[in-house]
N, C-alpha and C positions, 0 to 999 in steps of 0.2 A: 153216143145217144143218137146222132144223126143217121147213123147205119141202120138203126131200127125204124126209123120213120120215114127214110128217103125212097121207099118202094113206091113203085106207081100201083095206085089202087084202081082196078076197073069200078065202074058205077055201082055194079050189084053188090059191091064188098064193102062199100062205104060204112054201112051200119057197124059190121064186125071191126073194121079198122078204126072207127071211131071209138067203139068200146075199148078196144086195146090201147089207143092213144090216152083214153080218159083214164084207165087202170094204171098204166105207166106213169101218168102224171101223178096220181094219188100216191104209188109206191115211192116215186122219186122225192116227193114232197114229204112225205112222212120219214124219209131216211136223210133228210135235209140236203137233198140235191137240187137246190132252188133252179139252176139254170136249166137242167134237164126236164124237171117238172114244167117250166115256163114252156119249154119247146113242145112237150108233150100235149099240153093244155091248148097250146096254139094250133098243134096239128088237129086235135078234136075239133076245134072251133071251124078249121077249114073244111072239114070232112062233115060236119054236122052244125052249121051255123044256127040253126033252128032247133037243135035236137033237145031232147028231154032234159039235159044237164047243162044246156048252153048258159043259162042265166047264172047257175051256180059256178061255172067254169070261169065266166068273165069276173064275178065276184072274187074268186080265188086269185086270179090274174092281177085284178085292182089290188087286192091285199097284198101281194107280193111286189107291187110297184111296177108291174110288166105292162100295164096300159094305163 
């Protein structure tokens, strides 16, 4: 998982990278890969702390016991 999220993201790509991290989190969560989902959702929050889905992501992380 880390290899997919460890890239350095230029500022102008934060939106795309954030969307990808969010999508990865959803895919991992639906396939039962909790640790990977948590990592992806946290990456989303790093990239878009006030993003459109940040409140939902925080709720998902709280529900998974990650925050």
